[in-house]
N, C-alpha and C positions, 0 to 999 in steps of 0.2 A: 861123652859129654856135650850137651848144648850150649851154643855159645850165650854168655851171659850179658845182657845190656848193661853198659855202665851208664853213668850220670850224663856223659858228654853226648852219647848215642841217643838218649832218651831226649835230651834237649834239641838235637839235630832233627828227630823224627816229628817233636811237637812242631818246631818251626816251619817243617816241610808242610804238615798238614794244615797250619794256619795260613801258609802262603797258598795253598790249594783252595782253601776256603775263600780267602780274599780274592783271588784270582776269579773263582765262581761267580761270587758276588758282583765283581767288578765288570764280569762278561755278560750279566743279565740284560742290562740296558741295551747293549749291542745287538744282543740275541732278537730282543723284542723290536728293536729298530729296523734289524736286517728283515725280520719276519714280515714287518708293515710294509715292506717294500716290493715284496715277492709276489707276483700274479701267476707265475707259472712254477710253484714250488715243486709239485708233483712231477710234471714232466722232466724238470731239471734234476730230480732226485734219482727218477728212473735212469736217465742218461749219465748218472754219476757227476754231474757238473754242479750240483747244489753245494756240496762240501767244498769245493775249491773256489766257489763263488764267494762263501761265507768267509773262508780263510783270507782272501783279499780283502774284504769288507772288514773283517776283524784287525787285519794287519794295520789298515790305514788308521784304525780308531785307537790303536794301542797307545798308552801315553808314553812308553818309552821310546817308540819307534824313532821319532824325530831326533831327540837327544842322542840316541845311539848311533843314526846315520852321520850326524854331524861330527860325534866324537871320533868315528872310524875315519871319516873324510879328513879331519884335522890331522890324525895321525899319518894316513896315507901321503897328504900333502907334506907335512913336516919331514918324512923320512925320504919319500922318493919324489917329491915334487911334482906330483901328479894330481890330476882331477879323477871324477868318475869316468868309468867306461863310455867312450862316446866323444871325449874332448881330449885334445892334446894342448898343454899349456905352452905358449910361445913367449917371444921376449916383448917388452914394452907394453904389456896388457894384452896382446893380442891372443886369440883363441881360435883353433882349428879343429875341425871334424876328423875324427880318426878315420872316416872311410877313405879320405884321400892319402892316408899312409898305408891302409891294408892293401896290399896288391894281390890280387888272385894268383893261384899256382899257374894257372892256364891263362894268362893276359891275352895272348894272340888269339887262342881259340875264343876268348870271350868276345874279343873285338870282333872278329870275323862273323861270330854268330849275330851280332847287332847290326854289322853292316849288311848282311844278307837281308835282315828284316827291314832296314832302311831303304835298301833296293827295292823290296817290295812295294813299298809305299810310293817311292818314285815311278815305279812301273804302274800301279794301280791309278796314280794321279794323271799320269801321262796318258792312260786310255781315256780319261775324261777331259784331256786337252788343258791340263794344270801341269804348271812347273814346280819343282820342288827345289826350294834353298835352304840347307841346313845351316844353322847358326850356333856352332859349337861354343858354350861359355866356358872360357878358362877357369882352371882350378884355383881357389885362393891359394893353396898352398904353392903352387907354381909361380903366382903372380906376386906373392909377397913372401918369398922364401927367406928373405932377409931377416924377417920377423919370427921365423920359426927355429926352434930349439934344435930340431933335426932336420938336416938337409934332405930334399926330397932326391930319390934314386934318379939315375939316368932315364930309366924307362918312364918313369913319372914326368921328367921334363920334357922328354922327347914324344910324350904320348899324343899331344894336340897336333904336333905336324904329321906324325904317323897316321892319325885318324883323318886328317884333313886329305892327305895323299890317297889313302884308301878309298874315300869318297869320291875323289876325283878320278880313281881308277874304274869306277862304276859310273861314271858319267853324271854324277851328282854334284850339283853347284853348293859351294860352302864358301861362308865368310871367314876370312882371316882376322879373327878379333884379338888373337894372342899379341900378335905384333903391336897392334895399338895400344893394347894394356901394358905391354913391357915397356914401350916408350915413354909413358906417362905415370907409370905405377909409383915411382919415387917421389913424386910431388902431388899426386891427386888420390884421394880416398876412393879406389874403385869397389872395393868391398868394406863391409862394416867390421870392424875390429871384434866385435863379440857375436857376430853371426855368420850363418852359412851363406848368405846371399850377397848379392852386389848392392852398391849404394845407389842412390839416384844418378850420381854423376857416372857410376859403372854403366847403368842402363842407358844413360843418354849418350855415352861414347859409343857404345854398341849399336845403337839406333843410326849414329852419325856415320859409323864405319860401314854398316850394310849399305847405307845410302850412297856413300861414296864409291863402293866397290861395284855396285850395281845401278848406275846412273838411269838405266832405261826403265826402271821402276817409278821414277819422278812423276809426279802427277801436277795437277794445276789448282787443287783445292788448298787454300790458304789455312794453315793451322798455326797457332800462337801459344807457347807454354810459357806460364808465369809462376813465380813462387807466391804460395798463398799463405803459408804458415810454417811452423817449425814443430817438430815432435822428439821426444825423448824415447829412443828405441831399448827395448830391453830384449837383447839378443837372444835367439834360441839356443845359443851354446851355453849361455849361463844356466840353463836347466840342469847341466851336469857339474855344476860348481856347487857341492854340498857342505864345503868347508867353511869356518867363520871367515867373513870378508875382512876382518882384521890381519888376518894372516897374510894376504896378498891382495891389498886394496886396489891396486891398478887394474886388475881382471874386472873389477865391479864397477869401475867409472862409467857412468852413463855416456851414451853415443846420441847426439843431436844430429838429426837431418832436417834438411828443407823438404818441405811437402809443395808439390807442382801441381797445377791444373793445366790441361791442354784443351783449348776450345777452338772451334772453327770461325774463322773471321767472316765478317759480311763480304756478300758476293756483289760483284758489279755487273755480272752477267744477268741480264733480265730473262733471258730464255731459262736459266736453271731455276730462277724462282718461281716461273709460271709453269713450268712442266715438270719439276721435282728433280731429286736426286738421280743421277746415273747410277747403274747396278755397281755393287761393290765387287771388285773382281780380285782382290787381294785378301787373304787369310793369314793370321798368325796363330800358330799352335805352340803351347808352351806350359811349363811347369809353374812352380811358385814365383820364379823369376818374373815371369809374365803377371800371374794371377794376383799377387799382392799390390795393392794400390800405391802403398808408400813408395815404391821405386819407379812408378809412372812409365813403364816401358812402353805401353800400348800408346800413351801420349806423345812420347819422345818420337816413337817410331813414325806416327802420323804427320808430326812436325817435320821429321827430316826427309820424310818423302813427298810430303805435301798432298797426301790422298787419304781417303777413308779406309777403313778396313775392318774385317769381323774377327773376333779374338776367341779362341776356345783354349782355356788353361785350366788344370787342376792343381790344387796344391798338396804336397805330399804323397804324390801318386806316381810320379816318374813321367818322362817323355811319352814312352809308349803308349800308357794307358790313355794320356792326353790325346795322343794320335787317334787311338781308337774310338774315343768320343766323338772327335773330329769327324772321322770317316763314317760313323753312323748317325751323324746328325743332318740337317737339312742342308747346311751350307755346301757340304761337299758333293750333294746330289743336285744342286742347283742349275749347274751346268754353265754358271756364269764366271766362275773362278778361273782365273789365269795363272796365278802365282799363290804358292802356299810357302810360308817362311816358318821353319821347324826351330824353336829354340831349344836347344839340346845341352843340358850340363854335361860337360866331358866327364866328372866323376860317376855318371851312370855306367861308363864302361868299367869301373872297378867293383861294381855291385856283387856281393857274393851271392850270385844265383847262377844256374845254368843257363837259363834262357829268358828273356823278358816276357811280359804278357802277350800271347798271340795276336796279332793284328786282325782287325777285321777285314773281310773281303767283300766285294760287291756283292755275292750272293747272299752272305750272313747278315749284311747291313740291311737288306730289305725285309728281314724277319724279324 
């Protein structure tokens, strides 16, 4: 006997066909819009990438996407008190990147591989007559553990000191910024509550600490920093909060920062004005902590050291890629540099990769 379709099955079948037709009609505008943006459709199709690209395009256009994402995020927060993957919810409206909680299996091996690469940079700069000073930026989790729901492990808490000791073992000068941060973190906002980066005050303290620990770098060019405006910062960690802000409004409260500008003051030395500026012998290599103007780290460092400097910094690329860019650029080959300061976020040591981007060598940098 063949199965007989009852009335309920017929209704389900009809509804399914209607849904397919509706989705087909709904998809037509997206198909035409996607087709109008493609200039290399044939090559993408032959590479098997066209379908994937359309899938991503269509997924963003789907009218149910945002409500579905928010609904699931609301359920996740209500049951588990969690945000999306990438963020860890703390206390008092504080947010932390999950990268600072994810400890690699071979942390010591990860550390050693990066120390070796840093030592290669030191040796390469030494051949050119330049000194390397590493400025490790403490982790937000370590600095503000009191605002974290989960206490950092002993290895995470001791990583800054361990890293600094390993650098010194290789003869690499390093700034002890963690001690300065720990002494004032309870009363001063050194990191943004809703962001992975330091605050302008954190950047200023980093510059002042470096200048105090390496007084030989002091120059005689007057620089002055002044507040010029204010800004409301939508922190990068808010991108991982997909749930309704009414469920936990403290995480969505805006953070306001002061914006600063650092300018060179007028000179009294007539010779300098007649014969021009002296060659810049100090370089700063860094990541988004240096690159983003809101923190004014370059300006604070000029003021703290009372001297000019050149800066090479990349956002969202990591310290090794920034150093690659610097070593391949004209500043590193000028022969005028005496000191290179390398701003190095400590959380780079926890990166889930086997080895950072290979560094440029003198031979490859010339090609």
